[in-house]
PDB file of N, CA, C and O in Angstrom:
ATOM      1  N   MET A   1      92.183 116.051 115.422  1.00  0.00           N
ATOM      2  CA  MET A   1      91.066 117.155 114.981  1.00  0.00           C
ATOM      3  C   MET A   1      90.889 116.904 113.384  1.00  0.00           C
ATOM      4  O   MET A   1      89.839 116.987 112.747  1.00  0.00           O
ATOM      5  N   ALA A   2      92.414 116.519 112.816  1.00  0.00           N
ATOM      6  CA  ALA A   2      92.210 116.282 111.160  1.00  0.00           C
ATOM      7  C   ALA A   2      91.423 115.211 110.988  1.00  0.00           C
ATOM      8  O   ALA A   2      90.620 115.244 110.056  1.00  0.00           O
ATOM      9  N   ALA A   3      91.492 113.988 111.888  1.00  0.00           N
ATOM     10  CA  ALA A   3      90.708 112.862 111.347  1.00  0.00           C
ATOM     11  C   ALA A   3      89.144 113.125 111.486  1.00  0.00           C
ATOM     12  O   ALA A   3      88.397 112.430 110.798  1.00  0.00           O
ATOM     13  N   GLY A   4      88.631 114.039 112.292  1.00  0.00           N
ATOM     14  CA  GLY A   4      87.266 114.716 112.078  1.00  0.00           C
ATOM     15  C   GLY A   4      86.979 114.911 110.940  1.00  0.00           C
ATOM     16  O   GLY A   4      86.273 114.247 110.182  1.00  0.00           O
ATOM     17  N   LYS A   5      87.743 116.211 110.725  1.00  0.00           N
ATOM     18  CA  LYS A   5      87.219 116.804 109.316  1.00  0.00           C
ATOM     19  C   LYS A   5      87.480 116.014 108.690  1.00  0.00           C
ATOM     20  O   LYS A   5      86.452 115.959 108.015  1.00  0.00           O
ATOM     21  N   VAL A   6      88.332 114.980 108.178  1.00  0.00           N
ATOM     22  CA  VAL A   6      88.129 113.932 107.357  1.00  0.00           C
ATOM     23  C   VAL A   6      86.884 113.157 106.982  1.00  0.00           C
ATOM     24  O   VAL A   6      86.265 113.014 105.927  1.00  0.00           O
ATOM     25  N   LEU A   7      86.719 112.660 108.353  1.00  0.00           N
ATOM     26  CA  LEU A   7      85.358 111.727 108.398  1.00  0.00           C
ATOM     27  C   LEU A   7      83.960 112.381 108.145  1.00  0.00           C
ATOM     28  O   LEU A   7      82.971 111.730 107.809  1.00  0.00           O
ATOM     29  N   VAL A   8      83.978 113.815 108.351  1.00  0.00           N
ATOM     30  CA  VAL A   8      83.013 114.557 108.145  1.00  0.00           C
ATOM     31  C   VAL A   8      83.001 114.824 106.534  1.00  0.00           C
ATOM     32  O   VAL A   8      81.895 114.993 106.021  1.00  0.00           O
ATOM     33  N   LEU A   9      84.231 114.877 105.654  1.00  0.00           N
ATOM     34  CA  LEU A   9      84.026 115.089 104.444  1.00  0.00           C
ATOM     35  C   LEU A   9      83.558 114.214 103.628  1.00  0.00           C
ATOM     36  O   LEU A   9      82.746 114.336 102.710  1.00  0.00           O
ATOM     37  N   LEU A  10      84.471 112.768 104.260  1.00  0.00           N
ATOM     38  CA  LEU A  10      83.834 111.734 103.532  1.00  0.00           C
ATOM     39  C   LEU A  10      82.439 110.879 103.931  1.00  0.00           C
ATOM     40  O   LEU A  10      82.176 109.760 103.490  1.00  0.00           O
ATOM     41  N   GLY A  11      81.748 111.520 104.702  1.00  0.00           N
ATOM     42  CA  GLY A  11      80.180 111.191 104.920  1.00  0.00           C
ATOM     43  C   GLY A  11      79.514 112.540 104.151  1.00  0.00           C
ATOM     44  O   GLY A  11      78.286 112.576 104.064  1.00  0.00           O
ATOM     45  N   LEU A  12      80.112 113.371 103.733  1.00  0.00           N
ATOM     46  CA  LEU A  12      79.312 114.205 103.333  1.00  0.00           C
ATOM     47  C   LEU A  12      79.045 114.261 101.543  1.00  0.00           C
ATOM     48  O   LEU A  12      78.182 114.783 100.838  1.00  0.00           O
ATOM     49  N   VAL A  13      80.211 113.476 101.287  1.00  0.00           N
ATOM     50  CA  VAL A  13      80.602 112.763 100.181  1.00  0.00           C
ATOM     51  C   VAL A  13      79.950 111.533  99.684  1.00  0.00           C
ATOM     52  O   VAL A  13      79.558 111.409  98.524  1.00  0.00           O
ATOM     53  N   LEU A  14      79.845 110.606 100.622  1.00  0.00           N
ATOM     54  CA  LEU A  14      78.826 109.426 100.640  1.00  0.00           C
ATOM     55  C   LEU A  14      77.042 109.776 100.725  1.00  0.00           C
ATOM     56  O   LEU A  14      76.116 109.024 100.422  1.00  0.00           O
ATOM     57  N   VAL A  15      77.007 110.773 101.095  1.00  0.00           N
ATOM     58  CA  VAL A  15      75.615 111.158 101.109  1.00  0.00           C
ATOM     59  C   VAL A  15      75.086 111.802  99.820  1.00  0.00           C
ATOM     60  O   VAL A  15      74.033 111.480  99.270  1.00  0.00           O
ATOM     61  N   ALA A  16      76.009 112.827  99.368  1.00  0.00           N
ATOM     62  CA  ALA A  16      75.794 112.925  97.999  1.00  0.00           C
ATOM     63  C   ALA A  16      75.953 111.931  96.700  1.00  0.00           C
ATOM     64  O   ALA A  16      75.281 111.938  95.668  1.00  0.00           O
ATOM     65  N   LEU A  17      77.165 110.982  97.106  1.00  0.00           N
ATOM     66  CA  LEU A  17      76.761 109.983  96.223  1.00  0.00           C
ATOM     67  C   LEU A  17      75.450 108.855  96.044  1.00  0.00           C
ATOM     68  O   LEU A  17      75.174 108.221  95.026  1.00  0.00           O
ATOM     69  N   GLY A  18      74.745 108.824  97.371  1.00  0.00           N
ATOM     70  CA  GLY A  18      73.900 108.248  97.685  1.00  0.00           C
ATOM     71  C   GLY A  18      72.743 108.717  96.713  1.00  0.00           C
ATOM     72  O   GLY A  18      72.164 108.028  95.873  1.00  0.00           O
ATOM     73  N   LEU A  19      72.496 110.350  97.090  1.00  0.00           N
ATOM     74  CA  LEU A  19      71.503 111.208  96.261  1.00  0.00           C
ATOM     75  C   LEU A  19      71.285 110.784  95.079  1.00  0.00           C
ATOM     76  O   LEU A  19      70.199 110.430  94.619  1.00  0.00           O
ATOM     77  N   LEU A  20      72.740 110.820  94.331  1.00  0.00           N
ATOM     78  CA  LEU A  20      72.866 110.783  92.840  1.00  0.00           C
ATOM     79  C   LEU A  20      72.308 109.388  92.391  1.00  0.00           C
ATOM     80  O   LEU A  20      71.447 109.218  91.527  1.00  0.00           O
ATOM     81  N   LEU A  21      72.936 108.429  93.114  1.00  0.00           N
ATOM     82  CA  LEU A  21      72.176 107.181  92.820  1.00  0.00           C
ATOM     83  C   LEU A  21      70.853 106.966  92.798  1.00  0.00           C
ATOM     84  O   LEU A  21      70.254 106.433  91.863  1.00  0.00           O
ATOM     85  N   LEU A  22      70.286 107.434  93.980  1.00  0.00           N
ATOM     86  CA  LEU A  22      68.688 107.238  94.346  1.00  0.00           C
ATOM     87  C   LEU A  22      68.213 108.375  93.167  1.00  0.00           C
ATOM     88  O   LEU A  22      67.096 107.927  92.905  1.00  0.00           O
ATOM     89  N   TYR A  23      68.298 108.986  92.723  1.00  0.00           N
ATOM     90  CA  TYR A  23      67.553 110.045  92.286  1.00  0.00           C
ATOM     91  C   TYR A  23      67.821 110.329  90.605  1.00  0.00           C
ATOM     92  O   TYR A  23      67.099 110.783  89.718  1.00  0.00           O
ATOM     93  N   ALA A  24      69.221 109.830  90.635  1.00  0.00           N
ATOM     94  CA  ALA A  24      69.739 109.792  88.845  1.00  0.00           C
ATOM     95  C   ALA A  24      70.461 108.504  88.742  1.00  0.00           C
ATOM     96  O   ALA A  24      71.669 108.622  88.532  1.00  0.00           O
ATOM     97  N   PRO A  25      69.941 107.153  88.853  1.00  0.00           N
ATOM     98  CA  PRO A  25      70.353 105.674  88.442  1.00  0.00           C
ATOM     99  C   PRO A  25      71.305 105.970  87.075  1.00  0.00           C
ATOM    100  O   PRO A  25      72.536 105.974  87.116  1.00  0.00           O
ATOM    101  N   LYS A  26      70.673 106.165  86.114  1.00  0.00           N
ATOM    102  CA  LYS A  26      71.064 106.474  85.060  1.00  0.00           C
ATOM    103  C   LYS A  26      72.474 107.241  84.403  1.00  0.00           C
ATOM    104  O   LYS A  26      72.954 107.292  83.271  1.00  0.00           O
ATOM    105  N   LEU A  27      72.707 107.581  85.210  1.00  0.00           N
ATOM    106  CA  LEU A  27      74.236 108.943  85.411  1.00  0.00           C
ATOM    107  C   LEU A  27      74.975 107.352  85.329  1.00  0.00           C
ATOM    108  O   LEU A  27      75.512 107.019  84.273  1.00  0.00           O
ATOM    109  N   PHE A  28      74.962 106.536  86.358  1.00  0.00           N
ATOM    110  CA  PHE A  28      75.699 105.228  86.599  1.00  0.00           C
ATOM    111  C   PHE A  28      75.768 103.608  85.919  1.00  0.00           C
ATOM    112  O   PHE A  28      76.480 102.632  86.154  1.00  0.00           O
ATOM    113  N   ALA A  29      74.857 103.831  85.143  1.00  0.00           N
ATOM    114  CA  ALA A  29      74.478 102.789  84.206  1.00  0.00           C
ATOM    115  C   ALA A  29      75.206 102.170  83.508  1.00  0.00           C
ATOM    116  O   ALA A  29      74.884 101.132  82.930  1.00  0.00           O
ATOM    117  N   TRP A  30      76.396 102.757  83.448  1.00  0.00           N
ATOM    118  CA  TRP A  30      77.882 102.266  82.172  1.00  0.00           C
ATOM    119  C   TRP A  30      78.553 101.477  83.327  1.00  0.00           C
ATOM    120  O   TRP A  30      78.982 100.432  82.838  1.00  0.00           O
ATOM    121  N   PHE A  31      78.762 101.524  84.351  1.00  0.00           N
ATOM    122  CA  PHE A  31      79.347 101.248  85.360  1.00  0.00           C
ATOM    123  C   PHE A  31      79.030  99.771  85.632  1.00  0.00           C
ATOM    124  O   PHE A  31      77.902  99.617  86.100  1.00  0.00           O
ATOM    125  N   GLY A  32      79.795  98.557  85.443  1.00  0.00           N
ATOM    126  CA  GLY A  32      79.883  97.150  85.817  1.00  0.00           C
ATOM    127  C   GLY A  32      79.571  96.931  84.279  1.00  0.00           C
ATOM    128  O   GLY A  32      79.610  95.723  84.043  1.00  0.00           O
ATOM    129  N   HIS A  33      79.289  97.646  83.199  1.00  0.00           N
ATOM    130  CA  HIS A  33      79.354  97.145  81.776  1.00  0.00           C
ATOM    131  C   HIS A  33      80.528  97.623  81.299  1.00  0.00           C
ATOM    132  O   HIS A  33      80.418  97.584  80.074  1.00  0.00           O
ATOM    133  N   LEU A  34      81.574  98.046  81.588  1.00  0.00           N
ATOM    134  CA  LEU A  34      82.760  98.557  80.685  1.00  0.00           C
ATOM    135  C   LEU A  34      83.546  97.051  80.068  1.00  0.00           C
ATOM    136  O   LEU A  34      83.455  95.928  80.564  1.00  0.00           O
ATOM    137  N   PRO A  35      84.281  97.446  78.904  1.00  0.00           N
ATOM    138  CA  PRO A  35      84.921  96.761  78.299  1.00  0.00           C
ATOM    139  C   PRO A  35      85.877  95.878  79.227  1.00  0.00           C
ATOM    140  O   PRO A  35      86.457  96.682  79.958  1.00  0.00           O
ATOM    141  N   GLY A  36      86.239  94.760  79.481  1.00  0.00           N
ATOM    142  CA  GLY A  36      87.214  93.987  80.475  1.00  0.00           C
ATOM    143  C   GLY A  36      86.146  93.494  81.338  1.00  0.00           C
ATOM    144  O   GLY A  36      86.114  92.284  81.560  1.00  0.00           O
ATOM    145  N   ASP A  37      85.287  94.240  81.846  1.00  0.00           N
ATOM    146  CA  ASP A  37      84.283  93.170  82.810  1.00  0.00           C
ATOM    147  C   ASP A  37      83.708  92.193  82.378  1.00  0.00           C
ATOM    148  O   ASP A  37      82.812  92.311  81.541  1.00  0.00           O
ATOM    149  N   ILE A  38      84.167  90.823  82.936  1.00  0.00           N
ATOM    150  CA  ILE A  38      83.781  89.874  82.715  1.00  0.00           C
ATOM    151  C   ILE A  38      82.408  89.192  83.091  1.00  0.00           C
ATOM    152  O   ILE A  38      82.108  89.316  84.278  1.00  0.00           O
ATOM    153  N   ARG A  39      81.473  88.459  82.258  1.00  0.00           N
ATOM    154  CA  ARG A  39      80.176  88.111  82.317  1.00  0.00           C
ATOM    155  C   ARG A  39      80.079  87.014  81.842  1.00  0.00           C
ATOM    156  O   ARG A  39      80.406  87.032  80.656  1.00  0.00           O
ATOM    157  N   ILE A  40      79.656  85.635  82.345  1.00  0.00           N
ATOM    158  CA  ILE A  40      79.243  84.310  81.881  1.00  0.00           C
ATOM    159  C   ILE A  40      77.993  84.177  82.564  1.00  0.00           C
ATOM    160  O   ILE A  40      77.688  84.507  83.710  1.00  0.00           O
ATOM    161  N   GLU A  41      77.248  83.570  81.551  1.00  0.00           N
ATOM    162  CA  GLU A  41      76.052  83.235  81.993  1.00  0.00           C
ATOM    163  C   GLU A  41      75.599  82.296  81.332  1.00  0.00           C
ATOM    164  O   GLU A  41      75.398  82.510  80.137  1.00  0.00           O
ATOM    165  N   ARG A  42      75.258  80.796  81.961  1.00  0.00           N
ATOM    166  CA  ARG A  42      74.572  79.833  81.716  1.00  0.00           C
ATOM    167  C   ARG A  42      73.692  79.147  82.256  1.00  0.00           C
ATOM    168  O   ARG A  42      73.690  79.433  83.453  1.00  0.00           O
ATOM    169  N   GLU A  43      72.787  78.240  81.978  1.00  0.00           N
ATOM    170  CA  GLU A  43      72.043  77.739  82.739  1.00  0.00           C
ATOM    171  C   GLU A  43      72.577  76.949  84.433  1.00  0.00           C
ATOM    172  O   GLU A  43      73.309  76.012  84.749  1.00  0.00           O
ATOM    173  N   GLY A  44      71.830  77.833  85.087  1.00  0.00           N
ATOM    174  CA  GLY A  44      72.399  77.235  86.616  1.00  0.00           C
ATOM    175  C   GLY A  44      73.963  77.642  87.130  1.00  0.00           C
ATOM    176  O   GLY A  44      74.623  77.169  88.055  1.00  0.00           O
ATOM    177  N   PHE A  45      74.293  78.731  86.137  1.00  0.00           N
ATOM    178  CA  PHE A  45      75.452  79.314  86.644  1.00  0.00           C
ATOM    179  C   PHE A  45      75.449  80.825  86.103  1.00  0.00           C
ATOM    180  O   PHE A  45      74.854  81.219  85.100  1.00  0.00           O
ATOM    181  N   ARG A  46      76.375  81.723  87.131  1.00  0.00           N
ATOM    182  CA  ARG A  46      76.439  82.810  86.691  1.00  0.00           C
ATOM    183  C   ARG A  46      77.399  83.629  87.355  1.00  0.00           C
ATOM    184  O   ARG A  46      77.321  84.087  88.495  1.00  0.00           O
ATOM    185  N   LEU A  47      78.526  83.794  86.326  1.00  0.00           N
ATOM    186  CA  LEU A  47      79.645  84.731  86.734  1.00  0.00           C
ATOM    187  C   LEU A  47      79.797  85.750  86.750  1.00  0.00           C
ATOM    188  O   LEU A  47      79.202  86.034  85.711  1.00  0.00           O
ATOM    189  N   TYR A  48      80.243  86.894  87.218  1.00  0.00           N
ATOM    190  CA  TYR A  48      80.345  88.431  87.014  1.00  0.00           C
ATOM    191  C   TYR A  48      81.664  88.829  87.514  1.00  0.00           C
ATOM    192  O   TYR A  48      81.750  89.124  88.707  1.00  0.00           O
ATOM    193  N   LEU A  49      82.737  88.880  86.742  1.00  0.00           N
ATOM    194  CA  LEU A  49      83.800  89.527  87.634  1.00  0.00           C
ATOM    195  C   LEU A  49      84.469  90.730  86.944  1.00  0.00           C
ATOM    196  O   LEU A  49      85.127  90.676  85.905  1.00  0.00           O
ATOM    197  N   PRO A  50      84.133  92.101  87.870  1.00  0.00           N
ATOM    198  CA  PRO A  50      84.462  93.531  87.055  1.00  0.00           C
ATOM    199  C   PRO A  50      85.559  93.727  87.534  1.00  0.00           C
ATOM    200  O   PRO A  50      85.858  93.960  88.706  1.00  0.00           O
ATOM    201  N   LEU A  51      86.454  93.600  86.270  1.00  0.00           N
ATOM    202  CA  LEU A  51      87.957  93.977  86.749  1.00  0.00           C
ATOM    203  C   LEU A  51      87.823  95.623  86.330  1.00  0.00           C
ATOM    204  O   LEU A  51      87.958  96.643  87.006  1.00  0.00           O
ATOM    205  N   THR A  52      87.478  95.389  84.827  1.00  0.00           N
ATOM    206  CA  THR A  52      88.103  97.161  84.344  1.00  0.00           C
ATOM    207  C   THR A  52      87.295  97.825  85.892  1.00  0.00           C
ATOM    208  O   THR A  52      87.950  98.212  86.859  1.00  0.00           O
ATOM    209  N   SER A  53      86.064  97.832  85.838  1.00  0.00           N
ATOM    210  CA  SER A  53      84.987  98.609  86.895  1.00  0.00           C
ATOM    211  C   SER A  53      85.972  98.656  88.072  1.00  0.00           C
ATOM    212  O   SER A  53      86.365  99.783  88.373  1.00  0.00           O
ATOM    213  N   SER A  54      86.429  97.638  88.775  1.00  0.00           N
ATOM    214  CA  SER A  54      87.552  97.751  89.930  1.00  0.00           C
ATOM    215  C   SER A  54      88.362  98.384  89.657  1.00  0.00           C
ATOM    216  O   SER A  54      88.584  99.180  90.569  1.00  0.00           O
ATOM    217  N   LEU A  55      89.177  98.541  88.618  1.00  0.00           N
ATOM    218  CA  LEU A  55      89.910  99.075  88.301  1.00  0.00           C
ATOM    219  C   LEU A  55      90.132 100.865  88.119  1.00  0.00           C
ATOM    220  O   LEU A  55      91.127 101.577  88.254  1.00  0.00           O
ATOM    221  N   LEU A  56      89.051 101.090  87.842  1.00  0.00           N
ATOM    222  CA  LEU A  56      88.403 102.513  87.421  1.00  0.00           C
ATOM    223  C   LEU A  56      88.276 103.223  89.259  1.00  0.00           C
ATOM    224  O   LEU A  56      88.883 104.209  89.677  1.00  0.00           O
ATOM    225  N   LEU A  57      87.427 102.452  89.946  1.00  0.00           N
ATOM    226  CA  LEU A  57      87.046 102.709  91.118  1.00  0.00           C
ATOM    227  C   LEU A  57      87.980 102.658  92.155  1.00  0.00           C
ATOM    228  O   LEU A  57      87.777 103.196  93.244  1.00  0.00           O
ATOM    229  N   SER A  58      89.404 101.789  91.761  1.00  0.00           N
ATOM    230  CA  SER A  58      90.364 102.108  92.761  1.00  0.00           C
ATOM    231  C   SER A  58      90.999 103.458  92.296  1.00  0.00           C
ATOM    232  O   SER A  58      90.973 104.451  93.024  1.00  0.00           O
ATOM    233  N   LEU A  59      91.483 103.458  91.243  1.00  0.00           N
ATOM    234  CA  LEU A  59      92.022 105.042  90.230  1.00  0.00           C
ATOM    235  C   LEU A  59      91.347 106.102  91.061  1.00  0.00           C
ATOM    236  O   LEU A  59      92.048 106.755  91.833  1.00  0.00           O
ATOM    237  N   LEU A  60      90.366 106.281  90.998  1.00  0.00           N
ATOM    238  CA  LEU A  60      88.986 107.539  91.730  1.00  0.00           C
ATOM    239  C   LEU A  60      89.370 107.634  92.925  1.00  0.00           C
ATOM    240  O   LEU A  60      89.730 108.722  93.376  1.00  0.00           O
ATOM    241  N   LEU A  61      89.366 106.309  93.792  1.00  0.00           N
ATOM    242  CA  LEU A  61      89.381 106.387  95.152  1.00  0.00           C
ATOM    243  C   LEU A  61      90.624 106.769  95.592  1.00  0.00           C
ATOM    244  O   LEU A  61      90.739 107.406  96.639  1.00  0.00           O
ATOM    245  N   SER A  62      91.715 106.410  94.819  1.00  0.00           N
ATOM    246  CA  SER A  62      93.293 106.496  95.356  1.00  0.00           C
ATOM    247  C   SER A  62      93.866 108.284  94.527  1.00  0.00           C
ATOM    248  O   SER A  62      94.962 108.759  94.827  1.00  0.00           O
ATOM    249  N   LEU A  63      93.119 108.848  93.754  1.00  0.00           N
ATOM    250  CA  LEU A  63      92.880 110.096  93.513  1.00  0.00           C
ATOM    251  C   LEU A  63      92.557 110.825  94.516  1.00  0.00           C
ATOM    252  O   LEU A  63      93.306 111.536  95.185  1.00  0.00           O
ATOM    253  N   LEU A  64      90.949 110.587  94.687  1.00  0.00           N
ATOM    254  CA  LEU A  64      90.137 111.224  96.012  1.00  0.00           C
ATOM    255  C   LEU A  64      90.944 111.161  97.026  1.00  0.00           C
ATOM    256  O   LEU A  64      90.731 112.213  97.628  1.00  0.00           O
ATOM    257  N   LEU A  65      92.035 110.363  97.799  1.00  0.00           N
ATOM    258  CA  LEU A  65      92.548 110.161  98.762  1.00  0.00           C
ATOM    259  C   LEU A  65      93.626 110.786  98.765  1.00  0.00           C
ATOM    260  O   LEU A  65      93.932 111.160  99.897  1.00  0.00           O
ATOM    261  N   ALA A  66      94.619 111.169  97.669  1.00  0.00           N
ATOM    262  CA  ALA A  66      95.450 111.998  97.875  1.00  0.00           C
ATOM    263  C   ALA A  66      95.556 113.404  97.734  1.00  0.00           C
ATOM    264  O   ALA A  66      96.515 114.130  97.997  1.00  0.00           O
ATOM    265  N   LEU A  67      94.323 113.718  97.237  1.00  0.00           N
ATOM    266  CA  LEU A  67      93.690 115.116  97.304  1.00  0.00           C
ATOM    267  C   LEU A  67      93.309 115.138  98.539  1.00  0.00           C
ATOM    268  O   LEU A  67      93.675 116.292  98.762  1.00  0.00           O
ATOM    269  N   VAL A  68      92.786 114.729  99.709  1.00  0.00           N
ATOM    270  CA  VAL A  68      92.401 114.862 100.821  1.00  0.00           C
ATOM    271  C   VAL A  68      93.358 114.798 101.441  1.00  0.00           C
ATOM    272  O   VAL A  68      93.461 115.583 102.384  1.00  0.00           O
ATOM    273  N   ARG A  69      94.383 113.899 101.185  1.00  0.00           N
ATOM    274  CA  ARG A  69      95.483 114.130 102.199  1.00  0.00           C
ATOM    275  C   ARG A  69      96.376 115.420 101.723  1.00  0.00           C
ATOM    276  O   ARG A  69      97.012 115.915 102.654  1.00  0.00           O
ATOM    277  N   ARG A  70      96.453 115.709 101.148  1.00  0.00           N
ATOM    278  CA  ARG A  70      96.999 117.328 100.774  1.00  0.00           C
ATOM    279  C   ARG A  70      96.270 118.370 101.551  1.00  0.00           C
ATOM    280  O   ARG A  70      96.544 119.560 101.396  1.00  0.00           O
TER     281      ARG A  70
END
């Protein structure tokens, strides 16, 4: 039963995040352009490594999951 509640809660969070991204995209325009995100662009070559953004996302998801477990 608890797993069902967690899945419903995660679904609602994803719907809310999707609506935010759809109707207010400028709120998250900074994501992916943080210091520490590596971007190399040359003719015929593009490399993008979002290191800082990935670390921030991992931290936020870890905190969210820790709160859900309690």
